[in-house]
Structure formats: structure tokens, C-alpha cells
N, C-alpha and C positions, 0 to 999 in steps of 0.2 A: 300671902303676906310674909311667910317665913323666908321665901326666896329674896324678897326685897330687903328684909331685915338683915339677912346674911350679907347681901350686897353692900348695904350701907355700913355695916360693921367692918367689912373688908376695906372699904374706902378709908374709914377712920383709923383702922389698924395700920394701913400703909402710910398714912400721914404721920403717925407716931414713929414708925420705923425710919422714915426718911429724915425726921428731925434728929434721930439718933445716929444713923449711919450715912446720911446723904442719899442722893437719888439713884445711886447704883447699889443694888441690894444683892447679897449672895443667895444662890439658889437654895441652899439648905435652910435659910431663914424663911423663904417663901414656901418651901415644902413643909416646914414646921407649922406655919400658919398660926391659927388661934382656935380657942374653944368657944363654941356657941351652943348653948343649951345642952351641955355635956357631949357635944359632937365635935370631932376634930375637922376643921375646915382648912384645906390646903389651897394655896392660891395659884399653884403651878403644878403641872404633872407631866406624864410621859407623852401626852398629845399636845399639839399646839393649840387646839381648841379644848379648853379645860373646864369640866363641870364636876364639882365635888359631889359625892354620892347623895348628900341630903338636899341638893338643889335640882330643879327641873330644867333649868336653862343654863348655858355656860356662864362662868364667872370671869374668865380671862381668855385672851388670845396672845400667842407668843410668836415672835419672829426670832429664829435662831441663826446666828452667823454660820455660814457654810452649811446651812441646812438644805433640805430638798426643795424648798419653795423660794421663789424669787420675788420677795416683796419690795416695793419701791414707792415713790411718791408721784402724785399727779402734778401737772403744771400749776394747778391751783394750790398746791401744797398739802393735799390730802393724801392719806396712806392707802395704797392698794394692798389688800390682804388676800392671798391666794386661798381658794377652796382647799379642803382636804380631798386629795385625790382628783379624779376626773369626772366623778358622778355628781352632778349638781344636787341630786336628791339624797345624797348620803346623809345619814342622820345628823352628823355634826354640822354640815352645811345648812340643812333644814332648820336646825336649832338656832343658828345665827340669823337666818332669815326671819325667824319668829321674833328674835330680839329686835330686829330692825322694824318689823311691823308694829310692835308694841312700844317702840321708842325707849327700850330699856338699856341703860348704860352698862358697860363692863370695863375691865382693866386691860391695858395693853402693855406687854413686856417685850423688850427688844434686847437680845444678848449683846453685851459689849465685848467681853472676853469670856472664855469658857467659865461657866458657873456664876456669872455676874450679869445682872439685868437692870436696864433703865426702865423705870415704871412710869406710866402715864394713865390718868383717869380723871373724870369719867370720859370714856370714849363711846361713840355711837356709830353704828353701821348706817350709812346714808344712801348707799346704792348697791345694787346687785347686778353684776354683769355675767350672765350665764355663758355668753360666747367666749369671753376671756377667762372664765372660771375664777372670778375674783369679786370681792366686796370692796367698797370704798369706805374708809374709816375716818372719822373726824374726832379730834380731841375737843372737849368743851371745858368750861369752868364749872365750879360746884353750884353756881346759881341755877344751872340747867336742871339740877335735881329737884328743885321746888317750883320751877316755872309751870304755869298752867298752859297746856298745849294750845288751847284756843286763843291764848293771849300772846303767843310767840310772834315776834316780828321776824319774818323769814329772812329778809335782807340782812338785818343786824346779826341774826344767828349765823348766817352763811359766812360773813366776813370775820366774825369773832372766831368761828371754828377754823377757818382757813389760816388765820393768823396764829392761833394756838398750835395747830398741827404743824405748821411750817417751823415753829420754834423747836419742835421735836427733832427735826433734821439738824438744827444748830447744836442742840444739846447732845445729840448722838455723836457728831463730829468731835465735840469737846471731850466727851467721856471716852470715846474710842482712843483718842490720843493719850489722855491721862492714864487710863487703865493699862494700856500697852507699855507706856514709858515706865510706870512704876513697877510693873511686872518684870520688865527687862532688868531693872536695877534692884530686883529682889526686895521691893518696898522699903528702901532706905535712901537717905540723903546721900548723894554722890560726893558730898564734901565732908560731912560730919558723922555719917552712919546712923543718924537718928531714924528709928524704925516706927514711930507712931504715925500710922498712915493718915490720920486726921490732920496731921501737921505737915503733910507732904504735898507738893505741887508738881505737875509736869510742866517744866519751864521750857519755852521755845528758845533755841539758840538764835535763830532768826525769826523775828515776829511774823505772825501768820498773814499780815497784810503785805509783806515783802514778796518779791518773785521767788525767793529761795525759802520762803517760810512754810513749806509743806508740812502737814500734820503727820509726819513719819517719825519713827523711833529715833532715827539718826539725826533728827533735828530737835531732839528733846533731851532734857536732863531731869532726873528726879532730885528735887531740892526741897529742903525744909523751907518754911515760909520766910524766915529771916535771910537765908542764903539766896532764895529766889529774889527777894527784894534787892539784896546787895548786888546780885548779878544783873538784874534789870537796870539798876542805876549806876552801873559801871564802877561800883566800889570793889568788886571782885571781877577778874578776868581769867579766862582759861585759854591757853595758847594751843596751837595745833598738835603739840606733843603731849597734851593733857596735863600740862603743868599749871598750877593755880598761882595767880599773882594778885596781890592786894595793892590798891592804889596808894601811892607814896604818902599823901597827906593823912591817910587813915593809919598807916604804919607809924607816922610821927606823932600821932595824937596820944595823949595820956588820959585814960579813963578807968573804968572799973573792969572786973573780970569778964564781963560779956564781950567787951571790945577785944580784950587780950586773947581770950580763949576761943571766942566765937568767930573772930575775923582775922586778927593779926597773926595768930598761930598757923593759919592756913597758907601764908605766903611761902611759895616754893614747894608746897606739898603737891601731890598728884591726885588727879580725879580717881574716884573709885569707879571702875568701869563695869559695864554689864557682864553677865555670865558668858554671852555669846559674842564673838567678834563681829558678826553681822550687824549687831545692834550698837556698836561703838559710835560715839558722836562723829559726824562727818567733819573731816579735817578742813575742808574748804570753807564750810560754814563757820567753824571755830576761828579760822584765820580771819575771815571777814569781820566777825564779831570782836575778835581780839584787837584788831586795828581801831575799832570804835572805842574800846577800853583805853588804848594807848593815847588816843586823842583827848579823851576825857581827863586824863591825868596831867 
């Protein structure tokens, strides 16, 4: 019972942290964890398959970017999670197999940038492939925690899990882009230097539905939410020489200090560039987007 109580407490704790910090969490927070019955419960550790000392079965599994294991997704949208090592009967692999047998959920962490992780739970191990040395993992929703096994509709469960796990891929792409762009710009707005990360976005220069809209740092700008909206709506433009222009009708408008200092004062200023030249905004993309700004004016 203690194992289950800790597991459910961990799910609730994660929900609270995500409400505070968003769904990309710092490693030190996950290592700090929470206290349960006077014991310190950590959610992540030195191994990808992690079991706190007071538990009998693993609490979480982790995929680390540039790590030794090559985790990927199946055609159905499920996650393939590599065994630890090459011995199918290694104790860590056997413990995951036991979780699968008992239909016990755990937490999945995927590193986005060094020291930051996207969290998903509850996840279930749904297949064990000894030949390929991997488990298949499915994300489910919290109602699975109270479902009676003998009343589960297997088709409904399969499609629900496929859909939810596929969404992890989408979220990963979005968070990879955001975290890398913000890191390149040292977590500040490239127009006004605002450093409150909760108010910053990774803005696309060219939208991700366009042929040139790749989710790469060179197609991104770290912008606060008001300047992101202004850029998206062509109130602000940035030319290929990194010069900022404000649309003429906005410059002519008379309003309060937000308009004056938040937008109008940016006209003819220059973009705050990333630390490394390799991360500078792509000039061809800026040129394409600046022409759209000029047409809007």
C-alpha cells in the first residue's frame, strides 16, 4: 500500500509543480521532491529507471537527450523505451516488467535541454520486446487510476492512449523549440530585455506551417508576450540587419505610456542578439517576414 500511496502523492505533487512552473520542470526540483511519512522522495535520479529507496518498484523512467539510449515512437504513436543495458533480466528491466504485469502506472520524463524535463503521467508499460531490448510505453489520463481492470474497454483504452502519447511528440517539439530559443537569448526578451521567463515566448520568424518554418533557433526570437503579439500582427517588424521598425499608424497614435515606451520607443532600435553568432536570426527568414510587415503597413 505504501508504494501506491507514494505513487499517487508523486502524481499530485507533479500536478502542483506544473501549475506553478509549467510542464517543463528543472532537475533540481525533481531531485528535491517531497516528504512522505518523514522520508525524502525524489522523482528522478542517476539512473533512467528510478526507484526511491522506500519503494519496491520504479517510480519514473527518463529519456535523456544525447544519452546512451535511442528512445523513439512507434507508428501508432506509442513510446519505445530501451532496456537498461543488454540483459533482459537485469533487475531494473525485471522491475519494469513487474509494473507491466500489475498494470501499475509511473512517470515519464524527457529532457528538453540540459537540466529541464517534460513530465507525463500516468504512463503504462504495455509491451515487452526482448528481441529489440525495449518496452512500449503509453500515456493515459488520470481516470485510468480508478478504472476497474475487468471493466476496461480495450479498444477505447487503446485509442485513448495512442492519442495521448502522440500528443507527447507534439509537446516535445514545442518545448524543445521554446527552451532552446530562450536559452540562446539568455532568457530575456530580444526587444525589451524583460527577464521574467513566465512572460516570455519563443516566437517563430516564419510560422511552423510554412516551408521555411523549421523549429530551429535561427527561426526563433525570444519575445515577451506583448512583443510576440505585436510581431505576429505586424505591428513590429525586424529587417535583415536586425533593425526594429514600428508600423507608421502605431507611431502616429497618441495613447498612454505603454504605447509610448512599450512599442513606439522601439522604432529604429536594434534587436538584442543571442550570445553565439551561430544562433543569430536567419537573415533570409527575416527578409521574408519583413516584406510581410511592409505590406501590412
